[in-house]
PAKOL-247507 format. One record per residue (C-alpha): residue number from 1; residue in three letters; x, z, y. Coordinates in Angstrom, 2 decimals. Example, Ala and Ser with C-alpha at 12.3 -4.5 7.8 and 13.67 -1.06 7.14 Angstrom:
# PAKOL-247507
+-----+------+---------+---------+---------+
|  nr | rest |       u |       w |       v |
+-----+------+---------+---------+---------+
|   1 |  ala |   12.30 |    7.80 |   -4.50 |
|   2 |  ser |   13.67 |    7.14 |   -1.06 |
+-----+------+---------+---------+---------+
# end
This chain:
# PAKOL-247507
+-----+------+---------+---------+---------+
|  nr | rest |       u |       w |       v |
+-----+------+---------+---------+---------+
|   1 |  met |  150.35 |   63.58 |   99.02 |
|   2 |  thr |  147.35 |   62.16 |  100.89 |
|   3 |  gly |  147.07 |   58.88 |  102.77 |
|   4 |  glu |  145.78 |   55.82 |  100.99 |
|   5 |  ile |  148.35 |   53.21 |  100.01 |
|   6 |  ala |  147.38 |   49.68 |   99.00 |
|   7 |  ile |  149.00 |   47.74 |   96.18 |
|   8 |  ile |  149.07 |   44.22 |   97.62 |
|   9 |  gly |  151.45 |   42.47 |   95.23 |
|  10 |  ile |  152.77 |   42.76 |   91.68 |
|  11 |  gly |  155.83 |   41.29 |   90.04 |
|  12 |  cys |  156.73 |   42.00 |   86.44 |
|  13 |  arg |  158.77 |   40.77 |   83.53 |
|  14 |  phe |  157.98 |   42.28 |   80.16 |
|  15 |  pro |  158.39 |   40.86 |   76.66 |
|  16 |  gly |  155.83 |   38.09 |   76.33 |
|  17 |  ala |  154.70 |   38.35 |   79.95 |
|  18 |  glu |  156.17 |   36.85 |   83.12 |
|  19 |  gly |  153.97 |   38.06 |   85.96 |
|  20 |  pro |  150.73 |   40.08 |   86.15 |
|  21 |  asp |  148.46 |   37.29 |   84.91 |
|  22 |  glu |  150.46 |   36.91 |   81.69 |
|  23 |  leu |  150.65 |   40.68 |   81.27 |
|  24 |  trp |  146.88 |   40.94 |   81.55 |
|  25 |  glu |  146.46 |   38.16 |   79.00 |
|  26 |  leu |  148.87 |   39.98 |   76.66 |
|  27 |  leu |  146.86 |   43.20 |   76.99 |
|  28 |  arg |  143.52 |   41.46 |   76.45 |
|  29 |  asp |  144.93 |   39.71 |   73.35 |
|  30 |  lys |  146.00 |   43.08 |   71.89 |
|  31 |  ala |  149.51 |   41.67 |   71.55 |
|  32 |  asp |  152.33 |   43.70 |   70.04 |
|  33 |  thr |  155.68 |   42.37 |   71.29 |
|  34 |  val |  157.96 |   44.39 |   68.99 |
|  35 |  thr |  160.43 |   42.33 |   66.94 |
|  36 |  ala |  163.62 |   42.89 |   64.99 |
|  37 |  ile |  166.63 |   43.60 |   67.21 |
|  38 |  pro |  168.03 |   40.18 |   68.20 |
|  39 |  pro |  171.38 |   39.45 |   66.52 |
|  40 |  glu |  172.98 |   38.61 |   69.87 |
|  41 |  arg |  172.46 |   42.23 |   70.97 |
|  42 |  trp |  174.04 |   43.98 |   67.97 |
|  43 |  asp |  173.85 |   44.21 |   64.19 |
|  44 |  pro |  171.89 |   47.38 |   63.33 |
|  45 |  ala |  173.45 |   47.58 |   59.86 |
|  46 |  glu |  176.86 |   48.16 |   61.43 |
|  47 |  his |  175.56 |   51.45 |   62.85 |
|  48 |  asp |  174.07 |   52.91 |   59.68 |
|  49 |  asp |  175.77 |   56.01 |   58.31 |
|  50 |  glu |  175.39 |   58.18 |   55.26 |
|  51 |  asp |  172.71 |   60.29 |   56.94 |
|  52 |  thr |  170.76 |   57.83 |   59.08 |
|  53 |  val |  169.51 |   54.25 |   59.09 |
|  54 |  ser |  169.83 |   52.93 |   62.64 |
|  55 |  pro |  166.76 |   51.48 |   64.43 |
|  56 |  arg |  165.81 |   47.93 |   63.45 |
|  57 |  trp |  163.08 |   47.28 |   66.03 |
|  58 |  gly |  162.57 |   46.81 |   69.74 |
|  59 |  ser |  160.69 |   44.88 |   72.40 |
|  60 |  phe |  163.16 |   42.55 |   74.10 |
|  61 |  leu |  163.26 |   40.08 |   76.96 |
|  62 |  asp |  164.62 |   36.60 |   76.33 |
|  63 |  asp |  167.93 |   35.51 |   77.84 |
|  64 |  val |  168.65 |   38.55 |   80.05 |
|  65 |  gly |  171.92 |   36.95 |   81.07 |
|  66 |  ala |  170.27 |   34.03 |   82.90 |
|  67 |  phe |  170.44 |   34.28 |   86.69 |
|  68 |  asp |  170.30 |   31.76 |   89.54 |
|  69 |  ala |  173.10 |   33.20 |   91.64 |
|  70 |  glu |  173.14 |   30.20 |   93.98 |
|  71 |  phe |  169.48 |   30.77 |   94.90 |
|  72 |  phe |  170.36 |   34.24 |   96.20 |
|  73 |  gly |  173.65 |   33.17 |   97.75 |
|  74 |  ile |  175.74 |   35.34 |   95.42 |
|  75 |  arg |  179.19 |   34.08 |   94.47 |
|  76 |  pro |  179.60 |   33.38 |   90.72 |
|  77 |  pro |  182.44 |   35.94 |   90.17 |
|  78 |  glu |  180.28 |   38.67 |   91.68 |
|  79 |  ala |  177.14 |   37.60 |   89.82 |
|  80 |  ala |  179.06 |   37.62 |   86.53 |
|  81 |  gln |  179.89 |   41.31 |   87.01 |
|  82 |  met |  176.42 |   42.44 |   88.14 |
|  83 |  asp |  174.51 |   44.66 |   85.78 |
|  84 |  pro |  171.78 |   42.33 |   84.42 |
|  85 |  gln |  169.29 |   45.00 |   85.51 |
|  86 |  his |  170.27 |   44.33 |   89.14 |
|  87 |  arg |  169.78 |   40.60 |   88.62 |
|  88 |  val |  166.35 |   41.01 |   87.00 |
|  89 |  leu |  165.27 |   43.46 |   89.69 |
|  90 |  leu |  166.18 |   41.02 |   92.46 |
|  91 |  glu |  164.23 |   38.20 |   90.82 |
|  92 |  val |  161.14 |   40.29 |   90.07 |
|  93 |  thr |  161.10 |   41.77 |   93.58 |
|  94 |  trp |  161.09 |   38.23 |   94.98 |
|  95 |  ser |  158.15 |   37.36 |   92.70 |
|  96 |  ala |  156.24 |   40.50 |   93.75 |
|  97 |  leu |  156.57 |   39.59 |   97.42 |
|  98 |  glu |  155.38 |   36.06 |   96.72 |
|  99 |  asp |  152.41 |   37.52 |   94.82 |
| 100 |  ala |  151.61 |   39.52 |   97.96 |
| 101 |  gly |  151.62 |   36.33 |  100.03 |
| 102 |  ile |  154.83 |   37.36 |  101.80 |
| 103 |  arg |  157.76 |   34.99 |  102.34 |
| 104 |  pro |  160.73 |   37.18 |  101.35 |
| 105 |  gln |  162.94 |   35.52 |  103.93 |
| 106 |  asp |  160.52 |   36.66 |  106.66 |
| 107 |  leu |  161.32 |   40.33 |  105.99 |
| 108 |  arg |  164.80 |   40.24 |  107.48 |
| 109 |  gly |  165.13 |   43.07 |  109.98 |
| 110 |  ser |  161.82 |   44.63 |  108.93 |
| 111 |  leu |  161.14 |   48.30 |  108.27 |
| 112 |  thr |  160.68 |   47.68 |  104.53 |
| 113 |  ala |  161.68 |   50.29 |  101.95 |
| 114 |  ala |  163.06 |   49.71 |   98.44 |
| 115 |  tyr |  162.68 |   52.48 |   95.84 |
| 116 |  phe |  163.61 |   51.70 |   92.24 |
| 117 |  gly |  164.02 |   53.65 |   89.02 |
| 118 |  phe |  167.13 |   53.06 |   86.93 |
| 119 |  leu |  168.84 |   54.13 |   83.75 |
| 120 |  gly |  172.30 |   52.69 |   84.23 |
| 121 |  gln |  174.29 |   53.66 |   81.16 |
| 122 |  asp |  173.74 |   50.67 |   78.87 |
| 123 |  tyr |  175.70 |   48.08 |   80.86 |
| 124 |  ala |  178.52 |   50.52 |   81.53 |
| 125 |  leu |  178.71 |   51.33 |   77.82 |
| 126 |  ala |  178.60 |   47.67 |   76.84 |
| 127 |  glu |  181.43 |   46.88 |   79.27 |
| 128 |  ala |  183.50 |   49.97 |   78.46 |
| 129 |  gly |  185.74 |   48.08 |   76.06 |
| 130 |  asp |  186.29 |   45.16 |   78.44 |
| 131 |  arg |  187.41 |   46.75 |   81.69 |
| 132 |  ala |  190.12 |   44.13 |   82.10 |
| 133 |  gly |  187.38 |   41.61 |   82.78 |
| 134 |  val |  185.74 |   43.61 |   85.57 |
| 135 |  gly |  187.25 |   42.86 |   88.95 |
| 136 |  pro |  188.03 |   45.92 |   91.11 |
| 137 |  trp |  185.78 |   44.64 |   93.90 |
| 138 |  tyr |  182.76 |   44.63 |   91.63 |
| 139 |  leu |  183.35 |   47.68 |   89.41 |
| 140 |  met |  181.08 |   49.89 |   91.53 |
| 141 |  asn |  178.69 |   47.50 |   93.23 |
| 142 |  gly |  178.12 |   45.65 |   89.97 |
| 143 |  val |  177.37 |   48.72 |   87.85 |
| 144 |  asp |  176.30 |   51.77 |   89.86 |
| 145 |  pro |  172.47 |   52.16 |   89.97 |
| 146 |  ser |  172.46 |   52.79 |   93.73 |
| 147 |  phe |  173.48 |   49.18 |   94.24 |
| 148 |  gly |  170.25 |   47.93 |   92.64 |
| 149 |  pro |  167.99 |   48.79 |   95.60 |
| 150 |  gly |  170.97 |   48.40 |   97.90 |
| 151 |  arg |  171.41 |   44.79 |   96.85 |
| 152 |  val |  167.68 |   44.05 |   97.18 |
| 153 |  ala |  167.77 |   45.46 |  100.73 |
| 154 |  tyr |  170.95 |   43.54 |  101.55 |
| 155 |  gln |  169.80 |   40.20 |  100.17 |
| 156 |  leu |  166.42 |   40.42 |  101.92 |
| 157 |  gly |  167.67 |   42.10 |  105.10 |
| 158 |  leu |  165.46 |   45.18 |  104.71 |
| 159 |  glu |  166.11 |   48.05 |  107.10 |
| 160 |  gly |  163.98 |   50.80 |  105.56 |
| 161 |  pro |  165.20 |   53.33 |  102.96 |
| 162 |  ala |  166.84 |   51.87 |   99.84 |
| 163 |  val |  166.97 |   54.48 |   97.09 |
| 164 |  ala |  167.76 |   54.52 |   93.37 |
| 165 |  val |  165.83 |   57.12 |   91.37 |
| 166 |  gly |  167.09 |   58.52 |   88.07 |
| 167 |  thr |  164.68 |   60.92 |   86.35 |
| 168 |  ala |  164.85 |   59.29 |   82.91 |
| 169 |  cys |  161.46 |   58.05 |   81.63 |
| 170 |  ser |  159.59 |   58.95 |   84.85 |
| 171 |  ser |  162.02 |   57.14 |   87.18 |
| 172 |  ser |  159.84 |   54.25 |   88.31 |
| 173 |  leu |  156.70 |   56.31 |   88.92 |
| 174 |  val |  158.76 |   58.86 |   90.87 |
| 175 |  ala |  160.17 |   55.92 |   92.87 |
| 176 |  ile |  156.64 |   54.69 |   93.63 |
| 177 |  ser |  155.56 |   58.17 |   94.73 |
| 178 |  gln |  158.59 |   58.41 |   97.03 |
| 179 |  ala |  157.80 |   54.97 |   98.47 |
| 180 |  cys |  154.26 |   56.18 |   99.24 |
| 181 |  his |  155.67 |   59.22 |  101.05 |
| 182 |  ser |  157.95 |   56.94 |  103.06 |
| 183 |  leu |  154.98 |   54.83 |  104.16 |
| 184 |  arg |  152.90 |   57.88 |  105.06 |
| 185 |  ala |  155.78 |   59.36 |  107.06 |
| 186 |  gly |  156.28 |   56.15 |  109.04 |
| 187 |  glu |  159.79 |   55.58 |  107.65 |
| 188 |  ala |  158.59 |   52.17 |  106.50 |
| 189 |  asp |  155.74 |   49.75 |  107.16 |
| 190 |  leu |  156.07 |   48.01 |  103.80 |
| 191 |  ala |  157.68 |   49.02 |  100.50 |
| 192 |  val |  158.78 |   47.46 |   97.25 |
| 193 |  ala |  158.98 |   49.96 |   94.40 |
| 194 |  gly |  159.23 |   50.09 |   90.63 |
| 195 |  gly |  161.92 |   50.09 |   87.99 |
| 196 |  val |  163.93 |   48.13 |   85.45 |
| 197 |  ser |  165.37 |   48.84 |   82.03 |
| 198 |  leu |  167.37 |   46.67 |   79.63 |
| 199 |  ile |  168.79 |   47.61 |   76.23 |
| 200 |  leu |  172.32 |   46.26 |   76.41 |
| 201 |  ser |  174.16 |   48.53 |   74.00 |
| 202 |  pro |  173.15 |   50.58 |   70.94 |
| 203 |  glu |  174.47 |   54.03 |   71.91 |
| 204 |  ile |  171.36 |   55.48 |   73.58 |
| 205 |  tyr |  169.15 |   54.03 |   70.85 |
| 206 |  leu |  171.36 |   55.65 |   68.20 |
| 207 |  phe |  171.21 |   59.01 |   70.00 |
| 208 |  leu |  167.42 |   58.91 |   70.25 |
| 209 |  asn |  167.22 |   58.03 |   66.58 |
| 210 |  lys |  169.50 |   60.93 |   65.62 |
| 211 |  val |  167.25 |   63.42 |   67.42 |
| 212 |  gly |  164.13 |   62.05 |   65.73 |
| 213 |  ala |  162.52 |   60.33 |   68.72 |
| 214 |  ile |  162.35 |   56.81 |   67.21 |
| 215 |  ala |  159.46 |   55.64 |   65.02 |
| 216 |  gly |  160.58 |   54.44 |   61.60 |
| 217 |  asp |  158.20 |   51.48 |   61.63 |
| 218 |  gly |  159.05 |   50.47 |   65.21 |
| 219 |  arg |  155.58 |   51.15 |   66.62 |
| 220 |  cys |  154.25 |   53.59 |   69.22 |
| 221 |  lys |  151.23 |   55.14 |   67.49 |
| 222 |  thr |  150.02 |   57.03 |   70.54 |
| 223 |  phe |  147.60 |   59.92 |   69.82 |
| 224 |  asp |  147.37 |   58.88 |   66.17 |
| 225 |  ala |  147.84 |   61.21 |   63.21 |
| 226 |  arg |  150.75 |   58.99 |   62.08 |
| 227 |  ala |  152.66 |   59.38 |   65.35 |
| 228 |  asp |  156.34 |   59.80 |   64.54 |
| 229 |  gly |  158.15 |   58.56 |   67.66 |
| 230 |  phe |  158.45 |   55.52 |   69.87 |
| 231 |  val |  160.15 |   52.14 |   69.93 |
| 232 |  arg |  162.25 |   51.11 |   72.90 |
| 233 |  gly |  161.34 |   48.15 |   75.08 |
| 234 |  glu |  162.74 |   46.21 |   78.02 |
| 235 |  gly |  161.16 |   45.20 |   81.27 |
| 236 |  cys |  160.91 |   45.29 |   85.01 |
| 237 |  gly |  157.96 |   45.96 |   87.28 |
| 238 |  val |  157.72 |   45.94 |   91.08 |
| 239 |  val |  154.73 |   46.64 |   93.30 |
| 240 |  val |  154.40 |   45.83 |   96.99 |
| 241 |  leu |  152.91 |   48.72 |   98.94 |
| 242 |  lys |  151.39 |   49.03 |  102.40 |
| 243 |  arg |  149.25 |   51.60 |  104.17 |
| 244 |  leu |  145.65 |   50.73 |  103.28 |
| 245 |  ala |  144.51 |   50.58 |  106.91 |
| 246 |  asp |  147.29 |   48.09 |  107.68 |
| 247 |  ala |  146.53 |   46.04 |  104.56 |
| 248 |  leu |  142.87 |   45.73 |  105.50 |
| 249 |  ala |  143.73 |   44.85 |  109.09 |
| 250 |  asp |  146.12 |   42.16 |  107.81 |
| 251 |  arg |  143.48 |   40.90 |  105.35 |
| 252 |  asp |  145.83 |   41.41 |  102.41 |
| 253 |  asp |  144.43 |   41.02 |   98.91 |
| 254 |  val |  144.37 |   44.62 |   97.68 |
| 255 |  val |  144.72 |   44.99 |   93.90 |
| 256 |  ala |  144.13 |   48.75 |   93.81 |
| 257 |  val |  144.63 |   51.79 |   96.03 |
| 258 |  ile |  146.96 |   54.74 |   95.45 |
| 259 |  arg |  144.82 |   57.69 |   96.52 |
| 260 |  gly |  147.43 |   60.32 |   95.74 |
| 261 |  ser |  150.73 |   60.87 |   94.01 |
| 262 |  gly |  153.01 |   63.75 |   93.17 |
| 263 |  val |  156.14 |   64.84 |   91.33 |
| 264 |  gly |  156.94 |   68.10 |   89.56 |
| 265 |  his |  159.11 |   69.62 |   86.84 |
| 266 |  asp |  158.31 |   71.36 |   83.57 |
| 267 |  gly |  160.26 |   74.39 |   84.73 |
| 268 |  phe |  161.40 |   76.87 |   82.09 |
| 269 |  ser |  159.88 |   75.62 |   78.83 |
| 270 |  ala |  160.85 |   75.92 |   75.16 |
| 271 |  gly |  163.88 |   73.73 |   75.87 |
| 272 |  leu |  165.38 |   71.43 |   78.50 |
| 273 |  thr |  163.74 |   68.36 |   76.99 |
| 274 |  val |  160.55 |   70.10 |   75.76 |
| 275 |  pro |  157.47 |   69.26 |   77.88 |
| 276 |  ser |  155.14 |   71.91 |   79.27 |
| 277 |  ala |  151.38 |   71.36 |   79.04 |
| 278 |  gln |  150.79 |   73.96 |   81.75 |
| 279 |  ala |  153.19 |   72.31 |   84.21 |
| 280 |  gln |  151.76 |   68.85 |   83.48 |
| 281 |  gln |  148.21 |   70.12 |   83.99 |
| 282 |  arg |  149.07 |   71.82 |   87.28 |
| 283 |  leu |  150.73 |   68.63 |   88.56 |
| 284 |  ile |  147.66 |   66.53 |   87.74 |
| 285 |  glu |  145.41 |   69.10 |   89.39 |
| 286 |  arg |  147.55 |   69.12 |   92.54 |
| 287 |  val |  147.49 |   65.33 |   92.82 |
| 288 |  leu |  143.71 |   65.23 |   92.33 |
| 289 |  ala |  143.29 |   67.85 |   95.06 |
| 290 |  trp |  145.56 |   65.92 |   97.43 |
| 291 |  ala |  143.64 |   62.73 |   96.64 |
| 292 |  gln |  140.30 |   64.51 |   97.10 |
| 293 |  val |  139.04 |   63.10 |   93.81 |
| 294 |  asp |  136.70 |   64.99 |   91.48 |
| 295 |  pro |  138.43 |   65.26 |   88.07 |
| 296 |  ala |  135.19 |   64.25 |   86.35 |
| 297 |  ala |  135.21 |   60.97 |   88.34 |
| 298 |  val |  138.42 |   59.75 |   86.66 |
| 299 |  gly |  137.36 |   57.21 |   84.06 |
| 300 |  tyr |  140.72 |   56.19 |   82.61 |
| 301 |  val |  144.18 |   57.65 |   82.24 |
| 302 |  glu |  147.19 |   55.50 |   81.48 |
| 303 |  ala |  149.10 |   58.17 |   79.62 |
| 304 |  his |  152.82 |   58.60 |   79.18 |
| 305 |  gly |  151.82 |   58.36 |   75.51 |
| 306 |  thr |  155.12 |   57.98 |   73.68 |
| 307 |  gly |  153.61 |   58.61 |   70.25 |
| 308 |  thr |  155.86 |   61.58 |   69.44 |
| 309 |  pro |  154.60 |   64.48 |   67.30 |
| 310 |  leu |  155.49 |   66.98 |   70.04 |
| 311 |  gly |  154.69 |   65.04 |   73.21 |
| 312 |  asp |  151.24 |   63.63 |   72.40 |
| 313 |  pro |  149.45 |   66.96 |   71.75 |
| 314 |  ile |  151.10 |   68.53 |   74.80 |
| 315 |  glu |  150.10 |   65.66 |   77.07 |
| 316 |  met |  146.54 |   65.59 |   75.79 |
| 317 |  ala |  146.23 |   69.36 |   76.24 |
| 318 |  ala |  147.22 |   68.89 |   79.90 |
| 319 |  leu |  144.72 |   66.05 |   80.37 |
| 320 |  leu |  141.91 |   68.01 |   78.74 |
| 321 |  gly |  142.71 |   71.03 |   80.89 |
| 322 |  ala |  142.83 |   69.05 |   84.14 |
| 323 |  leu |  140.09 |   66.46 |   83.54 |
| 324 |  gly |  137.87 |   67.90 |   80.81 |
| 325 |  pro |  135.90 |   70.80 |   82.37 |
| 326 |  gly |  132.40 |   69.80 |   83.47 |
| 327 |  arg |  132.78 |   66.25 |   82.23 |
| 328 |  asp |  129.70 |   64.52 |   80.78 |
| 329 |  thr |  131.08 |   60.96 |   80.80 |
| 330 |  pro |  133.86 |   59.71 |   78.53 |
| 331 |  leu |  137.49 |   59.84 |   79.62 |
| 332 |  his |  139.32 |   56.83 |   78.21 |
| 333 |  val |  143.03 |   57.30 |   77.50 |
| 334 |  gly |  145.60 |   54.71 |   76.45 |
| 335 |  ser |  149.23 |   53.66 |   76.73 |
| 336 |  val |  150.89 |   50.31 |   77.33 |
| 337 |  lys |  153.74 |   51.52 |   75.13 |
| 338 |  thr |  151.62 |   50.53 |   72.13 |
| 339 |  asn |  152.01 |   46.91 |   73.30 |
| 340 |  ile |  155.54 |   46.65 |   74.69 |
| 341 |  gly |  157.31 |   49.82 |   73.62 |
| 342 |  his |  158.83 |   52.54 |   75.78 |
| 343 |  thr |  160.51 |   50.76 |   78.68 |
| 344 |  asp |  162.35 |   53.87 |   79.88 |
| 345 |  ala |  162.99 |   53.60 |   83.62 |
| 346 |  ala |  160.29 |   50.90 |   83.89 |
| 347 |  ala |  157.69 |   52.80 |   81.84 |
| 348 |  gly |  155.89 |   54.38 |   84.80 |
| 349 |  val |  155.48 |   51.15 |   86.74 |
| 350 |  ala |  154.35 |   49.35 |   83.56 |
| 351 |  gly |  151.57 |   51.91 |   83.20 |
| 352 |  leu |  150.68 |   51.70 |   86.89 |
| 353 |  ile |  150.39 |   47.91 |   86.73 |
| 354 |  lys |  148.21 |   48.10 |   83.62 |
| 355 |  ala |  145.86 |   50.62 |   85.27 |
| 356 |  ala |  145.71 |   48.61 |   88.50 |
| 357 |  leu |  144.84 |   45.44 |   86.56 |
| 358 |  ala |  142.18 |   47.32 |   84.61 |
| 359 |  leu |  140.56 |   48.33 |   87.90 |
| 360 |  arg |  140.82 |   44.79 |   89.25 |
| 361 |  his |  139.40 |   43.09 |   86.16 |
| 362 |  gly |  136.80 |   45.74 |   85.34 |
| 363 |  glu |  138.02 |   46.26 |   81.80 |
| 364 |  ile |  140.10 |   48.84 |   79.93 |
| 365 |  pro |  142.42 |   47.17 |   77.40 |
| 366 |  ala |  142.65 |   48.31 |   73.79 |
| 367 |  asn |  145.18 |   50.92 |   72.73 |
| 368 |  leu |  146.99 |   49.58 |   69.65 |
| 369 |  his |  147.90 |   51.36 |   66.39 |
| 370 |  phe |  145.21 |   54.03 |   66.71 |
| 371 |  arg |  143.54 |   54.67 |   63.35 |
| 372 |  glu |  143.05 |   58.41 |   62.87 |
| 373 |  pro |  143.01 |   60.96 |   65.71 |
| 374 |  asn |  145.98 |   63.33 |   65.76 |
| 375 |  pro |  144.69 |   66.58 |   64.18 |
| 376 |  leu |  146.89 |   68.65 |   66.51 |
| 377 |  ile |  144.81 |   67.51 |   69.50 |
| 378 |  pro |  141.59 |   69.51 |   70.21 |
| 379 |  trp |  139.38 |   66.46 |   70.68 |
| 380 |  glu |  136.24 |   68.61 |   70.77 |
| 381 |  arg |  137.17 |   70.07 |   74.16 |
| 382 |  ala |  135.97 |   66.99 |   76.10 |
| 383 |  pro |  134.50 |   63.52 |   75.53 |
| 384 |  val |  137.84 |   61.70 |   75.23 |
| 385 |  arg |  138.04 |   58.15 |   73.87 |
| 386 |  val |  141.07 |   56.14 |   72.81 |
| 387 |  pro |  139.75 |   52.56 |   73.07 |
| 388 |  thr |  140.65 |   50.33 |   70.14 |
| 389 |  glu |  138.85 |   47.35 |   71.67 |
| 390 |  ala |  138.53 |   46.13 |   75.25 |
| 391 |  thr |  136.02 |   48.35 |   77.06 |
| 392 |  pro |  133.98 |   47.10 |   80.05 |
| 393 |  trp |  134.62 |   49.11 |   83.22 |
| 394 |  pro |  132.67 |   47.32 |   85.97 |
| 395 |  arg |  132.15 |   48.34 |   89.56 |
| 396 |  gly |  129.12 |   50.52 |   90.04 |
| 397 |  ser |  127.40 |   52.76 |   92.54 |
| 398 |  val |  130.32 |   55.22 |   92.54 |
| 399 |  pro |  134.03 |   54.40 |   92.92 |
| 400 |  arg |  136.21 |   54.06 |   89.83 |
| 401 |  tyr |  139.42 |   56.10 |   89.52 |
| 402 |  ala |  142.35 |   56.01 |   87.11 |
| 403 |  gly |  145.24 |   58.37 |   86.54 |
| 404 |  val |  148.77 |   57.30 |   85.61 |
| 405 |  ser |  151.34 |   59.68 |   84.14 |
| 406 |  ala |  155.06 |   59.40 |   83.48 |
| 407 |  phe |  157.03 |   62.30 |   82.06 |
| 408 |  gly |  160.82 |   62.33 |   82.05 |
| 409 |  leu |  163.03 |   63.63 |   79.26 |
| 410 |  ser |  164.80 |   65.47 |   82.08 |
| 411 |  gly |  161.60 |   67.45 |   82.72 |
| 412 |  thr |  160.71 |   65.61 |   85.94 |
| 413 |  asn |  157.10 |   64.39 |   85.83 |
| 414 |  ala |  154.99 |   62.14 |   88.05 |
| 415 |  his |  151.26 |   61.46 |   88.33 |
| 416 |  val |  149.37 |   58.92 |   90.43 |
| 417 |  val |  145.63 |   58.63 |   91.11 |
| 418 |  leu |  144.43 |   55.06 |   91.61 |
| 419 |  ala |  141.13 |   53.91 |   93.08 |
| 420 |  glu |  139.44 |   50.53 |   92.95 |
| 421 |  ala |  140.14 |   48.25 |   95.88 |
| 422 |  pro |  137.55 |   48.10 |   98.64 |
| 423 |  ala |  135.31 |   45.06 |   98.44 |
| 424 |  gln |  136.99 |   42.22 |  100.34 |
| 425 |  pro |  135.78 |   38.70 |  101.06 |
| 426 |  gly |  137.80 |   36.34 |   98.89 |
| 427 |  ala |  139.39 |   39.09 |   96.77 |
| 428 |  asn |  139.26 |   38.99 |   92.99 |
| 429 |  ala |  136.96 |   41.99 |   92.70 |
| 430 |  ala |  136.15 |   43.45 |   89.30 |
| 431 |  thr |  132.87 |   42.23 |   87.85 |
+-----+------+---------+---------+---------+
# end
């Protein structure tokens, strides 16, 4: 809906990148963080069968078990039973607030909201064979996704809404949209929002491989003719949000502005998990109308872009339908999944952070693994470009806008329209 929301802080932890500065460096360096599955996670060969070779690749964080429980005042027995996703989320939220120039301890009693996307099955599956080691006091509050935002709110003393969102791959962008609604409605004066996803057991990976969603070479080849699926990745991203008028009054450093956001569903399509180009297009059109942004003014879209044979042509058809008519300037389209893999519940916020940094730095990063355009995409319908090198995107006489999409396997989709930050004395404006 309408009502401008400022992004005033970013915290993130992705493979090869701790914080937004390192993530931007990773993107500018055209880094690909995919590696072989670490042996401490599981041995892929043990999961091969006569019909299928199990996935060998992924994009993983280092030492996901590390956590400074004493810093947060959490007793060691409780910390030991916390889903590592809850631990990472707490740490990254703290970093995001510090990036916003906010002392986290100063938020106690404040009307601050916490909305986070989760996929909670991995830890539960990993622990399923070791229930004797899970104390009864921690079985729920250590595992259930609702305790992720609940713990953040408890540890920081936040008194706004604290909500876990589970819409599969779109979870974190849906969470951000809900946080924006909360700010516009006056339920909160500040919000932390995003998502987290760790790969702690092989079961979901094996399922996705069985249904043909995983790329054999472990690379997301988004919009390329060779697209054959995605590779999974880990990560966590959190943005700090405030109403733009309040952010300007408080002289916050605004990274980018959320002009509009929205959530919808594919409705009745060819199957429960089959996306609908028509529904995606209508969602994008609604958000643009709410944001009062001319579709032809959008210069970049951070696509869901999983690199699947079915999803890529459907998504591009929706983008061409919503943003193509009347366009005489190129629309650049890319996906951070080509760098860090598909981070599931954190995928939407990863894309949002990339687009916000592109606006801030005045540059669109390269989209990796793009060699030959997918022949199933009607590229002739509009001047669409998939950048294979960094592309300058400086401030000009008209505002710059970016779109961000996240589409859930459940059929729940989200889209956000970002605008460049207003010029501020002392801010790191794009050049």
